[in-house]
C-alpha positions as CSV (number, residue, x, y, z in Angstrom):
1,M,43.1,-85.1,103.1
2,T,43.0,-82.5,105.8
3,V,39.9,-80.8,104.6
4,P,37.7,-84.0,104.6
5,C,39.1,-84.8,108.1
6,A,38.2,-81.3,109.3
7,I,34.7,-81.6,107.9
8,A,34.3,-85.0,109.5
9,L,35.3,-83.6,112.9
10,V,32.8,-80.8,112.7
11,V,30.0,-83.2,111.5
12,V,30.8,-85.8,114.2
13,F,31.0,-83.3,117.1
14,T,27.9,-81.5,115.8
15,V,25.9,-84.8,115.7
16,V,27.2,-85.8,119.1
17,G,26.3,-82.3,120.5
18,V,22.8,-82.5,119.1
19,L,22.2,-86.0,120.4
20,L,23.5,-85.2,123.9
21,R,20.6,-85.4,126.3
22,D,19.9,-86.8,129.7
23,S,21.2,-90.4,130.0
24,D,20.4,-93.4,132.1
25,T,23.8,-92.9,133.8
26,G,22.5,-89.8,135.6
27,A,24.6,-87.4,133.6
28,N,22.7,-84.2,132.6
29,F,23.7,-82.4,129.4
30,Y,22.5,-78.9,128.9
31,L,22.4,-76.6,125.9
32,A,25.8,-75.1,126.9
33,D,27.2,-78.7,126.8
34,Q,25.8,-79.2,123.3
35,I,27.2,-75.9,122.1
36,A,30.6,-76.7,123.7
37,M,30.7,-80.0,121.7
38,V,30.2,-78.1,118.5
39,V,32.8,-75.5,119.4
40,I,35.3,-78.3,120.3
41,G,34.7,-79.9,116.9
42,V,35.3,-76.5,115.1
43,I,38.5,-76.0,117.1
44,L,39.8,-79.5,116.3
45,A,38.9,-78.9,112.7
46,G,40.9,-75.7,112.7
47,L,43.9,-77.4,114.2
48,T,43.6,-80.1,111.6
49,L,43.6,-77.6,108.8
50,L,47.0,-76.3,110.0
51,W,48.6,-79.3,108.4
52,A,47.5,-78.0,105.0
53,V,49.5,-74.8,105.5
54,P,53.1,-76.0,104.7
55,R,54.5,-74.7,101.5
56,V,57.9,-74.1,99.9
57,R,58.8,-71.5,97.3
58,A,62.2,-71.3,95.8
59,D,64.0,-69.6,93.0
60,T,67.7,-68.9,92.3
61,S,67.9,-66.2,95.0
62,G,66.6,-68.3,97.9
63,I,64.0,-70.4,99.4
64,E,60.9,-69.6,101.5
65,V,59.7,-72.4,103.8
66,R,56.3,-72.1,105.5
67,N,55.7,-74.9,108.0
68,V,52.7,-75.4,110.3
69,L,53.4,-72.4,112.6
70,T,56.5,-70.7,111.2
71,K,57.7,-69.1,108.0
72,R,61.4,-68.5,107.2
73,T,63.3,-67.3,104.2
74,F,66.8,-68.4,103.4
75,A,69.3,-67.2,100.8
76,W,70.9,-70.1,99.1
77,S,74.2,-68.9,100.4
78,E,72.9,-69.8,103.9
79,V,72.0,-73.3,102.9
80,L,74.7,-76.0,102.8
81,S,72.4,-78.6,101.1
82,V,68.9,-80.0,100.7
83,S,68.6,-83.4,102.2
84,F,66.0,-86.1,102.9
85,P,67.6,-88.5,105.5
86,D,66.5,-92.1,105.6
87,G,63.5,-92.5,107.9
88,A,62.7,-88.8,108.0
89,S,59.1,-87.7,107.5
90,W,60.1,-84.6,105.5
91,A,62.9,-83.0,103.7
92,R,65.2,-80.5,105.4
93,L,67.7,-77.7,104.7
94,E,71.1,-78.3,106.1
95,L,72.5,-75.1,107.7
96,P,75.8,-74.2,109.1
97,D,76.8,-75.3,112.7
98,D,75.0,-78.7,112.4
99,E,71.6,-77.0,112.3
100,Y,68.8,-77.8,109.9
101,H,65.3,-76.5,109.1
102,A,62.5,-78.9,108.2
103,V,60.6,-78.5,104.9
104,M,57.3,-80.0,105.9
105,A,55.8,-79.3,102.4
106,V,58.0,-82.1,101.0
107,Q,56.8,-85.3,102.9
108,A,57.9,-88.9,102.5
109,V,54.4,-90.0,102.0
110,D,54.3,-88.1,98.7
111,R,56.9,-90.6,97.3
112,Q,57.8,-89.7,93.8
113,H,56.5,-86.1,94.2
114,A,58.8,-85.7,97.1
115,V,61.8,-87.1,95.1
116,D,61.0,-84.7,92.3
117,A,60.7,-81.7,94.7
118,V,64.0,-82.5,96.4
119,R,65.7,-82.8,93.0
120,A,64.3,-79.5,91.9
121,L,65.4,-77.8,95.1
122,R,68.9,-79.2,94.7
123,R,69.1,-78.0,91.1
124,L,68.1,-74.5,92.2
125,H,70.6,-74.6,95.1
126,K,73.4,-75.7,92.7
127,Q,72.5,-73.0,90.1
128,A,72.6,-70.4,92.8
129,R,76.0,-71.6,94.1
130,E,77.5,-71.7,90.6
131,S,76.2,-68.2,89.7
132,R,78.1,-66.6,92.7
């Protein structure tokens, strides 16, 4: 969904940039303004694509969570549990001292896929705990 949205932003801002001309309101648009509109569209598209970055990789040794701007790796021994609180947008790793780390790759809008992902992460967590 983010790629079509990013493409739409570039197209819309490019069309607006190309169509910008002098108007009846007295505003004057120059070539630099038209180029700036296209650049703004490209920047917004790039920011939109950041939402396609989240990923989670897990095995019996630990879990790597890449969110929009950060990437962290946890050993399963550092993780108390994998949870998906009611009303939350995404899953999270419960950590010691009442801390948690969001797992943005597992989102509530994915419904059954999110349920399956949380169950798989919980199985890996349980296997890692039992093997110690």
